[in-house]
C-alpha positions in Angstrom: -33.8 -95.1 -127.8 -31.4 -92.2 -127.6 -29.6 -91.6 -124.3 -30.3 -88.2 -122.7 -27.4 -86.3 -121.4 -27.3 -83.1 -119.3 -26.3 -80.0 -121.2 -22.6 -79.5 -120.8 -21.3 -76.1 -119.9 -20.3 -73.9 -122.8 -17.3 -71.8 -122.2 -14.9 -69.5 -124.0 -11.5 -69.6 -122.4 -9.7 -66.3 -122.2 -6.9 -65.9 -119.7 -6.5 -62.3 -118.4 -3.5 -60.7 -120.0 -4.2 -57.0 -119.8 -6.3 -54.9 -122.1 -5.8 -57.2 -125.1 -7.5 -60.1 -123.3 -11.1 -59.1 -123.7 -13.6 -62.0 -123.8 -14.1 -63.1 -127.4 -17.8 -62.8 -128.0 -20.9 -64.1 -126.2 -21.8 -67.7 -125.7 -25.5 -68.2 -125.6 -27.3 -70.7 -123.4 -29.5 -72.8 -125.6 -33.2 -72.5 -125.0 -33.4 -76.3 -125.1 -31.8 -77.5 -121.9 -31.2 -81.1 -123.1 -28.7 -82.6 -125.4 -28.7 -86.1 -126.8 -26.1 -88.4 -128.2 -26.1 -89.2 -131.9 -24.1 -91.3 -134.4 -23.7 -94.2 -132.0 -23.0 -91.9 -129.1 -20.0 -90.2 -130.7 -21.6 -86.8 -131.2 -24.0 -84.6 -129.2 -26.8 -82.5 -130.6 -29.7 -80.5 -129.2 -32.7 -82.6 -128.2 -34.8 -83.7 -131.1 -31.9 -83.7 -133.6 -30.2 -86.7 -135.1 -27.0 -87.3 -137.1 -26.4 -90.0 -139.7 -23.8 -90.7 -142.3 -24.9 -89.3 -145.7 -21.9 -90.4 -147.7 -18.2 -91.4 -147.3 -16.0 -89.2 -149.5 -12.2 -89.1 -149.2 -10.9 -85.7 -148.3 -14.3 -84.1 -148.3 -14.0 -80.3 -147.9 -16.6 -77.8 -149.3 -20.2 -78.6 -150.1 -22.6 -77.1 -152.6 -26.1 -78.1 -153.7 -26.8 -78.2 -157.4 -30.0 -76.9 -159.1 -31.4 -80.5 -159.1 -30.7 -81.0 -155.4 -27.6 -83.2 -155.9 -24.7 -82.5 -153.6 -21.2 -81.6 -154.7 -18.1 -82.2 -152.6 -14.7 -80.6 -153.3 -11.6 -82.8 -152.7 -8.5 -80.6 -152.9 -6.1 -83.4 -152.2 -7.1 -85.3 -155.3 -8.1 -82.3 -157.4 -11.6 -83.5 -157.9 -15.3 -82.6 -157.5 -17.6 -85.4 -156.6 -21.4 -85.4 -157.2 -23.6 -87.2 -154.6 -27.2 -88.3 -155.4 -29.9 -89.5 -153.0 -32.2 -90.9 -155.6 -34.7 -92.5 -153.3 -34.8 -89.5 -150.8 -34.0 -91.6 -147.8 -31.3 -89.3 -146.5 -28.4 -91.4 -147.7 -26.5 -90.8 -150.9 -27.1 -93.7 -153.3 -24.4 -92.9 -155.8 -21.3 -90.8 -156.1 -19.4 -89.9 -159.2 -16.4 -87.7 -160.0 -17.6 -85.0 -162.3 -14.5 -82.8 -162.5 -10.8 -83.8 -162.1 -7.4 -82.4 -162.8 -8.1 -79.3 -160.7 -5.6 -77.3 -158.6 -6.6 -77.7 -155.0 -10.3 -77.0 -155.6 -12.2 -75.7 -152.6 -15.2 -73.4 -152.8 -18.0 -74.0 -155.3 -21.0 -72.0 -156.5 -23.8 -72.5 -159.1 -24.8 -69.5 -161.2 -26.8 -69.2 -164.4 -26.2 -72.7 -165.8 -22.6 -73.1 -164.6 -20.7 -74.7 -161.8 -17.9 -72.4 -160.6 -15.0 -73.8 -158.6 -12.4 -71.8 -156.8 -9.0 -73.3 -157.4 -6.1 -72.0 -155.4 -4.9 -69.8 -158.3 -8.1 -68.9 -160.1 -11.8 -69.7 -160.6 -12.8 -72.2 -163.3 -16.3 -72.9 -164.5 -18.1 -75.7 -166.4 -21.5 -75.6 -168.1 -24.3 -77.8 -166.8 -25.7 -80.2 -169.3 -29.4 -80.7 -170.0 -29.4 -83.3 -167.2 -28.1 -80.6 -164.8 -24.7 -82.3 -164.5 -21.4 -80.6 -165.4 -20.5 -81.4 -169.0 -17.3 -80.9 -170.8 -14.0 -79.4 -169.6 -13.6 -76.5 -167.2 -12.6 -73.1 -168.5 -10.6 -70.6 -166.4 -12.3 -67.3 -165.9 -9.8 -65.4 -163.7 -6.5 -65.6 -161.9 -5.3 -64.4 -158.5 -2.4 -64.7 -156.1 -1.5 -68.2 -154.8 1.4 -69.8 -153.0 2.5 -69.3 -149.4 0.1 -70.0 -146.6 -3.7 -70.2 -146.7 -4.4 -72.0 -150.0 -8.1 -72.3 -149.7 -10.4 -70.1 -151.9 -14.1 -69.5 -151.5 -16.4 -68.2 -154.2 -20.0 -66.9 -154.0 -22.3 -64.8 -156.0 -23.8 -61.8 -154.4 -27.3 -60.2 -154.7 -25.8 -58.0 -157.4 -24.9 -61.2 -159.4 -21.2 -60.4 -159.0 -18.6 -63.0 -158.1 -16.8 -62.7 -154.8 -13.7 -64.6 -154.0 -11.9 -64.8 -150.6 -8.1 -65.1 -150.8 -6.2 -65.7 -147.6 -2.9 -64.2 -146.5 0.4 -65.7 -147.6 1.7 -65.6 -144.0 0.8 -65.3 -140.3 1.6 -61.6 -139.9 3.2 -59.6 -142.7 2.6 -56.7 -145.1 1.4 -58.3 -148.3 2.9 -57.4 -151.7 -0.2 -58.4 -153.6 -3.4 -56.4 -152.9 -5.6 -59.5 -153.4 -4.1 -61.4 -150.4 -5.9 -61.3 -147.1 -8.9 -59.9 -149.0 -12.2 -60.5 -150.7 -12.1 -59.6 -154.4 -15.2 -58.7 -156.5 -15.5 -59.7 -160.2 -18.1 -59.4 -162.8 -20.2 -62.6 -162.9 -18.1 -64.0 -165.8 -14.9 -63.5 -163.7 -13.6 -60.4 -165.4 -12.9 -56.9 -164.1 -11.6 -57.9 -160.7 -11.2 -55.3 -157.9 -10.5 -55.2 -154.2 -13.8 -55.3 -152.3 -12.6 -55.7 -148.6 -9.2 -56.1 -147.1 -7.5 -56.8 -143.7 -9.1 -60.3 -143.7 -6.3 -62.7 -142.8 -8.1 -65.8 -143.9 -11.9 -65.5 -144.5 -12.7 -69.1 -145.4 -16.4 -69.1 -144.7 -18.5 -66.7 -146.9 -22.2 -66.4 -147.4 -24.9 -63.9 -148.1 -27.3 -63.1 -145.3 -30.7 -63.7 -147.0 -32.4 -61.2 -144.7 -30.1 -58.2 -145.4 -28.1 -59.1 -148.5 -24.9 -58.5 -146.7 -21.9 -60.8 -147.2 -20.7 -62.4 -144.0 -17.3 -64.1 -143.6 -15.8 -66.3 -140.9 -12.2 -65.3 -140.4 -9.1 -67.2 -139.0 -7.1 -64.6 -137.0 -3.4 -64.7 -136.4 -1.2 -67.0 -134.4 1.6 -66.4 -131.9 0.3 -63.2 -130.3 2.1 -62.3 -127.1 1.6 -62.5 -124.2 -1.2 -65.1 -124.4 -1.1 -66.7 -127.8 -3.4 -69.5 -126.8 -6.4 -67.4 -126.2 -5.6 -64.3 -128.3 -6.8 -63.0 -130.7 -10.4 -64.0 -131.1 -11.6 -65.6 -134.3 -14.2 -63.4 -136.1 -17.3 -63.1 -138.1 -17.2 -59.9 -140.2 -19.9 -58.2 -142.2 -18.3 -56.9 -145.4 -18.6 -53.4 -146.7 -17.3 -52.3 -150.0 -13.9 -50.7 -149.4 -13.8 -51.9 -145.8 -10.6 -52.5 -143.9 -10.9 -55.2 -141.2 -7.5 -54.6 -139.7 -5.0 -57.4 -140.3 -2.0 -57.4 -140.0 -2.0 -54.1 -138.1 -4.8 -54.8 -135.7 -6.8 -57.6 -134.1 -10.0 -58.0 -132.1 -11.8 -54.6 -131.6 -9.1 -52.5 -133.3 -6.3 -53.5 -130.9 -2.9 -52.6 -132.4 -0.7 -55.6 -133.2 2.7 -55.4 -131.4 4.7 -55.8 -134.6 3.3 -52.5 -135.9 1.8 -50.6 -132.9 -0.2 -48.4 -135.3 -3.2 -47.2 -133.2 -4.2 -44.5 -135.6 -4.5 -46.9 -138.5 -6.5 -49.3 -136.3 -9.0 -46.5 -135.4 -10.2 -46.4 -139.0 -10.7 -50.2 -139.4 -14.0 -52.1 -138.9 -14.4 -54.1 -135.7 -15.6 -57.7 -135.8 -19.3 -58.3 -135.9 -18.8 -61.2 -133.5 -15.7 -62.5 -131.8 -15.3 -66.3 -131.1 -12.9 -68.5 -129.3 -9.3 -68.1 -130.5 -7.8 -70.7 -132.8 -11.1 -72.5 -133.4 -10.4 -72.2 -137.2 -13.9 -71.3 -138.4 -14.6 -72.8 -141.8 -18.0 -72.9 -143.6 -20.7 -70.3 -142.7 -24.2 -71.3 -143.7 -27.5 -69.5 -143.1 -30.5 -71.6 -142.1 -33.3 -69.8 -143.9 -33.9 -72.9 -146.1 -33.5 -75.4 -143.3 -37.2 -76.4 -143.3 -36.3 -79.6 -141.5 -35.2 -77.5 -138.5 -37.5 -75.8 -136.0 -38.6 -72.4 -137.1 -36.6 -70.4 -134.6 -33.4 -71.7 -136.2 -34.1 -70.3 -139.6 -33.0 -66.7 -138.9 -29.6 -68.0 -137.6 -26.5 -69.5 -139.1 -24.1 -72.4 -138.5 -20.3 -72.3 -138.5 -17.9 -75.2 -138.7 -14.9 -75.1 -136.3 -12.1 -77.1 -137.8 -10.2 -76.9 -134.6 -7.0 -75.5 -133.1 -3.4 -76.7 -133.7 -1.4 -74.6 -131.2 -3.2 -74.6 -127.9 -2.2 -76.7 -124.9 -5.9 -77.4 -124.5 -7.3 -78.0 -128.0 -10.5 -76.3 -129.0 -13.0 -76.5 -131.8 -13.8 -79.6 -133.9 -17.5 -78.8 -133.7 -20.4 -77.0 -135.4 -21.8 -73.9 -133.6 -25.1 -72.1 -134.0 -24.7 -68.3 -134.4 -27.6 -66.4 -133.0 -28.7 -63.5 -135.2 -30.7 -60.5 -134.2 -31.6 -57.5 -136.4 -29.2 -58.7 -139.0 -26.2 -59.0 -136.7 -24.6 -62.0 -135.0 -25.0 -61.7 -131.2 -23.9 -65.0 -129.7 -22.9 -68.6 -130.5 -23.4 -72.0 -128.9 -22.5 -75.6 -129.6 -24.8 -77.3 -132.1 -22.9 -80.5 -133.1 -20.0 -81.5 -130.8 -18.0 -84.6 -130.0 -15.4 -84.9 -132.8 -12.9 -84.0 -130.2 -12.2 -86.6 -127.4 -11.8 -85.6 -123.7 -8.0 -86.0 -124.1 -8.0 -83.4 -126.9 -7.4 -85.9 -129.8 -9.9 -85.9 -132.7 -11.5 -88.5 -134.8 -13.0 -85.9 -137.1 -12.9 -82.3 -138.1 -15.9 -80.5 -139.7 -15.3 -78.2 -142.7 -18.3 -77.7 -145.0 -21.9 -76.9 -144.2 -24.8 -76.7 -146.6 -28.6 -76.9 -146.4 -29.8 -79.8 -148.5 -32.9 -79.8 -150.8 -34.9 -81.6 -148.1 -34.2 -78.9 -145.5 -31.7 -81.0 -143.5 -28.1 -79.8 -143.0 -25.1 -81.6 -144.4 -21.7 -81.3 -142.7 -18.4 -82.5 -144.3 -15.5 -84.0 -142.2 -12.2 -84.0 -144.0 -10.4 -86.1 -141.4 -13.1 -88.7 -141.2 -13.8 -88.7 -144.9 -17.5 -88.4 -144.3 -20.5 -86.2 -145.1 -23.0 -86.2 -142.3 -26.7 -85.4 -142.4 -28.2 -83.5 -139.4 -32.0 -83.5 -139.2 -35.1 -83.7 -137.0 
């Protein structure tokens, strides 16, 4: 029997520090007033949900589901992609096998028209799927983009227009980039050619997904560090809804078009696009996944999204290391709340850090943890 716990208070810390210290977004109060423990009492989830270990994978980062329902895990540290198979459909992977190796810090993955695409830190590669649906042969490189410096992760998706979109983080905390493809999302033809700048001013948009209801591309963005006078709670992390040619502010602006002190360019900020949702500073939002196919979840979840918070590194009181539910209304994010929490202990130390999120073939949700080397399954 699971132990029932009272719902813990959800808060977004934000110390008052003048006009720049606006509260970062809204935190919703879950309709379900009860949370329960899961995974031997180490995690908490909304009542009715459970968490189990789906697989143990060293350095597990991004997740993708293949056409046959198998689950792919990127392992940047080893340069590999591992395929997980739950042959007997019992919610636990029965086998795992490395299907690609020798890659350059592979991170994001996407399946498109018979290929598996993998976003390496310096370019996207692809490998054709064999008749059995498994990658066969060697990977071919389809494009190149900037690498080096900070923010090495790359995420790749295919939009409703069948084009390839790749997010490329900045090379620094705050600077004017020399390469137009840094701190940006690039658009390519589906074969990786004809790249052009799609959206800019995105310091590190790690999570990227298409809203199935609107066709818009959403990103979860890591904002800057070391912002005076209150670097611990400023600026907010962001969810942004991309527009072709849109400028989202970095490095000149943060939050809702607030000029950065290094540049003080209010007129430039006025023409940028404000965040669709602001979230707790330094949470390090990673994967962003819509729940339209989460048939294992209650129906009211399926218009919403989940975001993995990898967790802060530079706050006196650590934050993050949890998965949050983003409430969506009329195609816009309006609030967020804890969904799976507990990877962070009361003293601020962590035994795990969530990264990837994907909806599995059976309608449950899988969450990767790169510190714990685990892929979890969240279900009802």
